[in-house]
N, C-alpha and C positions, 0 to 999 in steps of 0.2 A: 324439250326431252323428244317430242314427235318426229320434229325437222331433221334430230339427230339418228332416232332411226328407221326414219327414211333416207337416210343418207346410205347407211351402212345395208339398206334392201339393193339399193341402185348399186349397192358396190358389190355386190354378190351378182349383180348383171353386167355390172361395167360398163355402167351408163355415166362418166367421168362428168360430162357438163351439169347432169341430175346431182351426181354428188355435190360437186362444188356451188350447186345454188344450194341446196339445200345445207350446207354447211358456213356458207356465208351469212345465210337469216342467224343460224345459231348463234356464230359467232356475235353477230348484232345483238339476239335476244340478252346470250351470256356471254363479253366479253372474256369473263372470267372459267370458260369449261378445256382444262387442258386438252381434255382427249378430239374434242375438236379441231385446238390451233395444232395437235400433231398431226390427225389426219389430214389435215388441210395443207399442212407442210408437204406431207408427202401428197399428196393429187398432183401439186402444182409444180414438183422441185424442177422439173426441165425450164417448164415456160417461163418461172419465175423464182428463179435462187436467192435473189437478196430476201425476195416476200418468205420463200422458205424456211432461211437461218431467222428473220425474227418471229414468223408462227412456233418454230422449232424452238427457244430459245424463253420463249412465252410460255410455251405448256411444261418448259422445264421449271420454267421459274413456280409456274402455279403449284404445279406439282412434280417434284424431283425424284419421279421415277425412273430407274436404268434403261428401259430401252429408250425414253427420253432424250436423256444423255447418252446416249451409245446414236441416235441418230441426228441429236445436233453434231455432236464431236465427227461423225463421218462426213455431216451434210459441210460442216465451216471446213476439217481436213479435203473435201473432194473440190471445192469449190476456191480453195488455195490451189491447190494444185493444178486445176484450170485456169487458172489466171499466172501461174509460174510456166506452163509448158513453151509460150513460146519464149521464153527467158535460157528454158535447156535448149531445145533447138538449134539457138544463136550457139549456143555454146559448143553443142557436137560438132556442127559445122564448122563453127571457126575451129575447132579441134582436130577437125579430121585431118 
């Protein structure tokens, strides 16, 4: 739990590299800590969208809290929208 608390402290300071380091240690030591999986998913969503989905799903499966479910649904939907964007763009251009 110490590394998790350290990750929260680093979050208050905006130190993302340190947060990620502490959360990875937490998840390695306790892979069933849903809160750590959720926080890591939120932290890395831009750089690693696939890993984010895995972590958010894991968090929800471990602890089916509404906020974990909402995060998972949002990230899943966002990823689908980003993947579909080129198709929508082509369709828009072809029907203009």
